[in-house]
N, C-alpha and C positions, 0 to 999 in steps of 0.2 A: 234546552237553551244553554245550560251550564256547560254541557259537553262541547257545543259549538264554540263557546269562548275559550275553553281549554285548548281545542284544537287550533284555533287561530293564533293563540299565544305561542304555542309550540312551533308553529309554522313560521311565525315572524322570528322567533328565537333561532330556529334552524337557518333561516335566511340570512340572519345577522352573523351567525357563525360561519356560514359558507362564505358570505362576503368578506369576513375577516380572513379566512383561509386564503381566499384569492389575493387579497392585499398582501399577505404575508409570503406568497409564493415568489421564488427567485428563479425565473426561467434560465438564466444564465448559469446559476450554480447547479441546476438540474441538468443541463446539457453538458456541463463539464464533468459531473459525477458519472453521467452515462458514458462519457469518453474514457474515463478511468476504468469503469468496468469492462468496456470493450477492450481496452489495452491489456487488462489482466487476462481476459479470455485469449487474446492473440498471444501473449507470452506463454500462457499455459500450453497452447498448441505448439509454439515454437520449442519449448522444452520437450514436448513429446516427439517432435520430429528429430530433435538432436538425439534422444534416446533410442528412437527406431534406427536412425543412421548408424549410431555406435553398435547397436545389436547386429545389424546387417554385416558391418565390417569384421566384427569378431566371429560371426557364424562363417563367414567366407574364409577367414584366417584359420579357423579350426578344421573345416572340411578339407582345405589343402595342406593342413599341417604346418602352416607358416607361423611358427612361434614368435619370430621377430615382429611380424605384422600385428599379431595378437597383443604382444607386450606394449607395442606403441599406441594401439588403440586403447588399451586399458589405462595407460598413462595419461593420454589426452582426455579420456572420459573423466578421469580423476580431476585434472586441471579444470575442466569445464564445470563439473559438479561443485568443486570447492571455491573456484575463483571466477567462474564465468568465462574463461579463456577458450576461444574458438580455435580449433585446429586450422592450419593454412589450407587444408584440403576439404574443409566444410563446403558442401554444395551451395552455389550462389543463391538458389532459390530458398534455402533455409536461412542463410544469412539475411537475405532481403526481408524475410518475415519479421525478424526482430528490428531491423532498421526502419521499416515502414511502419511498424506499431509505434516506435518511439517518435518518429516524425509526425504521425497522426495526433498523438497525444500532445506533443509540443504545439502542433497547430491549434488544438483545441483550447490549450492555455493561452496562446496569444489572441485568439478570438475573444476568449472571456475578458482579458485585459482590455481589448478595444471596446467591447460592448458595455462594460462597466464604466469606461471613460466617457462614452457617449451619453449615458444617462446620469452623469455626475456622481457616480458612486465610487469616489476616488479611493476610499479605504479598502473596498473589495477589490478594486483594480490593482492596487499595490500588494494585497495579500496574494492574488492570483499571480502576479509577476514574480514575487518571492518564492512562491511554490514551484513556478516554472524553473527559476534558477537552481533550486534544490534538486529537482527531477533531473535536470541536465547533468549536474554534478554526480548525482547518485547512480546514474545509469552508465558511467564510466567504470573502469575496473576499480572498485571502491576499496579503501584501505580499511573500512569497518569490518569487512568480511572476516578477517583473521581474528578479530576480537570478539565479534558476535555472529558466529556462523549461522547462516540462513537455516530456517526450520521452524518448528512449532514451539512456542514458549507459553508458560502459564504465569500470570501475574497473581500474586497473593498479597492482600493487605496485611498491615501489621498485627491485626487481630486474628489472623490465620484463615480468613475467608477468601476463596478463590474470587478474583475480581474479573478476570478476563483471559482469553486465549488469543495469542498473537501469532499470526503466520508471517514470518519474515523471509522475503525473498531476495534472491541474488541480484535481481534487476534494480534493487532499491526501493521496492514498494512493499507495502504491508497491508494486512487486514486484521482489525482488532475486533473481537467478538465479545460483547458483555455477557458475563455468565448470568446476570440477573434476568435479562430478557431476550438474549440471543441477537440483539441488534448489532449490525456490522458497520464498521467505519474504515474507509480506505485512506492511505496517505503514502508519503515518501520519508525516507530516512537519510540523515547526514551524520557525519562523525565530527563533533565540535569539541575541542579540548579533551579528547579522550572519551567523551560520552556520546552515546547513541541517542539522537534526537529523533523522535517519531512524531511527524506533524500531519495532522488532518485539518479540515476546515473547522472542526468542533473542539479539538483538544490538542495538547502537546504532552508526550510521555518522554521522560528522560531516564535512560538507563545508565547506571555507573558501576563499573566493576570495582568491588571492594573485598579484597582478600579472596576468598573461595566462592563468593556469591555475587550475584548482581542485584543492585539496589534500584528500585523504580520510584520516581516521583511523577505525579499526574496533575495536570492543570486543566481545568474546565471553566470557562470557555478558552479557546486558544489564545485570545488576545490577553488573558490574564498572566501569561507566561512572559518573562520569568519573574516580575516583581510581585505578582499576586500570591495569594495563599494557595498552597497545594490541596487539591481535593482528596488525594490519597497518597500514602507512602507504603512501601512494602518491598517484596523481593520478586525475582523473575528466575524461573527454572526452565531449561531447555529440555524438551522431550528427547527421547533416544531415537533420532531420525537423522 
């Protein structure tokens, strides 16, 4: 009899938790996150297509002994790798890959704003709208690239403990991976007042160049920035990539 009572209590408790989880779910947020993941995958494919195209050009130039064409391709590859500049001769199909990826994610942001507005979640609608604006700015040829070269960075807090790894991309997006549990967060970057602002739905990371190092300040949740107390301070170091 006692066992039956315990089972019933557990089932009721489980049902309550499940109901709570359902209530806390945000389908709009989930769809937007899925769109960001899809965008990241599309841009990864785009970068590979560009790399393959450069490889083919340079292989052809070497086979024909055309040093001028080889030097041009190497120069244009460097401009693409460092600043995201596309050569004028880039195949239209490759260019379209990037253009369509950006257009699709912009559409996902716009839809999120619309759906949040419909259900009277004005704060979420405003946040999505602001993120869309930041995304549009960051996908142009961004001035932050010269100050904070894209690549892999490690954040270390002031106590010397590794806090996270950040993958910073030329298209203005990033993925931050927590060292403690491996959880990943996606977002976009902007340069404001000389500082690199990394924004996700959950937090804001601010990188500032000070002398020979990069300082980091971390706010969680995102709406606590900039007036709230920082959750972490430390330094950022770029890997050799």
